[in-house]
N, C-alpha and C positions, 0 to 999 in steps of 0.2 A: 505492499501501502504504497501510497507517494506520500515527501509532506511537502505542508503549499506554508511558504513562511507567511503572504501574503497574497496576499487578491489579484497583486505584479502578474507570481505565476501561470495564472491566466492567460494571462493576453493577449501572449499567441496559440494555445487553442481552440478546441474546439471542444464546449463544454456537452457533455449530458449528465441531468439532471435523475437519480435517480430522486422520488417521492414525490410527492404532489399533495402531500400532509402539511401540515405547520411548518414542520423544521426548511421547509421549501418551499416558500412560503417565505420565508429571511432570508434564507437564503440570495432567493431571486432579490430583493431589495439589494440584500446587500452591492452583486455584479451590476446592479440600478448606480448606485449610488460613485459605482464604481470604476462605472460604462465600460461595464463591459459586458451587456446584454446583447448585442449582437451576433457574444461566442458562442450564444445557447444556442444548438444543433437541435436536442429535441428535450419530451421528459423520459423517462421509461419508465413499468411499471414488474413484477413479477410475470403476471399472466399478461396478456393479449386482454384488454378497452372491449366490448361486444360491441362498442358506438364510437365514430369519430370524438372524443374528446381531447379535450384543450385543457389547460393549466396558467394562466395569468399570459393565454390568450402564443398557447407554445404547444404546439399537434406534442399529442400523450402515445405512446406504441408502448411493447413489450419490448423485451431489451431483449430479449429469440431472434427481434424480427431489425433489429437496427445493425447499420456497417462501423466497423468503428477501424482507425488508421492507429499510425504511430505519435501523429496531434492531436489524439482525443484520447478527452479524457472524464471518467465518469465522475459526478461529484456524488454524495452518494448525501443523499440532505433527508436525515433522519434522525426516529429518537435511538436516544444507545438501550436501550428496548428491543429490540427488533431488526440493530447494527448486523448483532454475529452472523444472523441467518440470510442475511444479503448480501453482505462478504459475501462470505459462500459461494451465496452464486451469481455472485460476480466475475471472484478471486478464475472462477471455473472458461472465461470470457476475455476480460483483461488484465495485465498488469501494470495498467493506467488508471489506479484510482484513487480518490483519495475520503476519508470523513468528513463533512465539512462541519460535525455540530460543539466541536469543542473549539474551533475558532471564529464563530460567527463573533462575539463578542470584541471580541480583538477588530476584527477587519468593520467591525461595527463604529466602534467609539474609538479606534485607536490604544498605542502601551494601556493600560494599566497607569496607574499612578505608583501605587506601592506593589508590590507584594507576599503574599503570604502574611497577612495581620490577623493579631488575636481584638470581634469588635466583644463588648456585651453581643450576645443574647438580647437583654433587655431593649436597648435601644436599637438593635433592626426593627427588632415589632414593631414597634412607636411607628414605618413605613409601611403597616396591615391594616389601618383605618380605614383604609380607602372602600375596600373591599378583601371575600373572603376563602383567600387564598389558603390563608395556613388552615382557617379549621376543616373547609376541603379533608383537609392530608390527617389536621388530629382526632378527623373522628372515625376516619379511617383507621388511624396506630392504636386507637381505644375498640372496635373492637376487634379488629388481633389481640390484642390484651382483656378479652369477654366484659368490659365496660356496655356493648350499645349493640343494636341489633344490627344499624344502620348506618355504617360509616362507610360499608361498602358502597352499599351503591350508590353511596352523592358522590363518594370517590367516584368511580368509571359512567353513574349523569357525567361531574363537571368534568372529566376527563373530554368527556365525548364535543367537547366543546371546540375540539379542532382537531381530534382525530377518531378514528373508531374504534367500534367498542372491542374486537379484541386488540388494536394496541393495549386500547385496558386498559383489557383486559391483564395485556403482559407487561404495563407499569403496575400494575398493583402489585402484582407477584413479587415484580422487582423494589419497586417497596415495600413491600416483610419483609425483602431480605436484608435492603439498608439496614432495616430495625430490627434483627434481630443480630447480625453484625457488628453493626454497631455495641446493639448492649451484653454484645461476651465479648469486643476489641474494642471497643474506647473509637471515636470521630477521626477519623485518618484527611494528617495534616494538605494531604495531596490531594487530596479535594478542594479549595473551596469556594467557600463560596463568593457568588462575584455579586460585587452589589461597585452604585453611584458613590458621588462622593458625598451626598444625604443623607448613603447610610438607608436609597433603597435595594431591597433585593429584585436584581437582575436576573438569577438561574441562581436554586440552589433550594429550591423551596420546598419540599424534598428536606435537606439536609435538614435545613432551621424546625422543622415542624418535629424529627424527630431530638434534634437538642429541646425542643423544652421543653419536648417529652418526656427528656428522665433532666429534663432539671439543670440544664447547662451550665457556666453561667459568659462562656465563653466562643467563637466560635472560629472558625482560618478563613478570613476575608479575603479579596484582590478585590482591589477600590481602583472601578476605574475614574473616566476624567465627567464631567453633570452634560454632555454634546444632546442626550437626550434624559427624559425623561423616560422612563420606567410604561410609560400611558405609553407613549411617540415607538418607544421600542418594537413593545407586543404588539403593535395597535391592538389592544385592547380581545386579544386573542386567548389572552393568558391568564387575563385579568378577574375578578370575581366579581363581581359587582352583584349586588343582592338583584338587579335590577333586567341581570346577566343571567341571572341564573333563575330568575322564574319566566324569561324567555324560558329557558329551553325545562321548566315542566319543574320547577323543583317550586310550593308554594310556601303556603307564609310561614306553617308552621313547619317547613323547613327547615326558612328562612332563620327560624325565633333560634331554632335549637344550636345551627352553626350557629350565630353570631350571640348566644349562652359564649358557646363551646374558647373562639375565639377571646369573646370579655375571663371567660373565666381566668385563661394562662395568663396574657397578659394582669391583670394585678398578683397573677403571682411578681411576676418580674416589675410592680410598681412597676407595673404604664399606662398612666390612670392618662 
């Protein structure tokens, strides 16, 4: 798998985007920001679409039906929960591929101002006042720990704001694994949370939820400049306001429960 230090490495490449979900949407934005959208040849998925499909105006094909040459690079624009199985498919066809998800925010915001900085969990919780990203994940943790019977349903339904049900299920299983690993070995500093200089969490909500649930005082972070707000970065794709969740089937009772969960953990950390 290729390593791409910055988007300029794509300048003389023919780009095939593997994926049509939320990560692919983010990667397409990065390419536009760097004026590389004309390098995109197509998008691909594992199976052939049953009808003519477009993503951001780009044609979508099954990967086994596309032609590649030495100037072609396949960009795996997928979440880590499905990366391994997709990589297994792609590497049978080409060695010219790269998983882009780990570099998206750096490509969008530039180099971090600081790396591997310990920041108070309580301070970071303040950035969750406007939405329920944290509460959805805490509800799932609490069901995994036998404390409620609805957290997995909330998690799956919320994840389906920006991915399909199969991927949502895989993300839930990966989340359970993260919790169990953390309980046994503690948190791993080599996987820092991504925040901006206003201490809003850009990427790492699952790690934040586990840290809050286990009562951790601080967590390792990479701090990026405030070039874009969290809302501008994600374009509401990963934000979970009450209004957004209500549009996707969450009832008033569901939202009251989630708001209560989030408030309970904020109270524990003295985040008023």
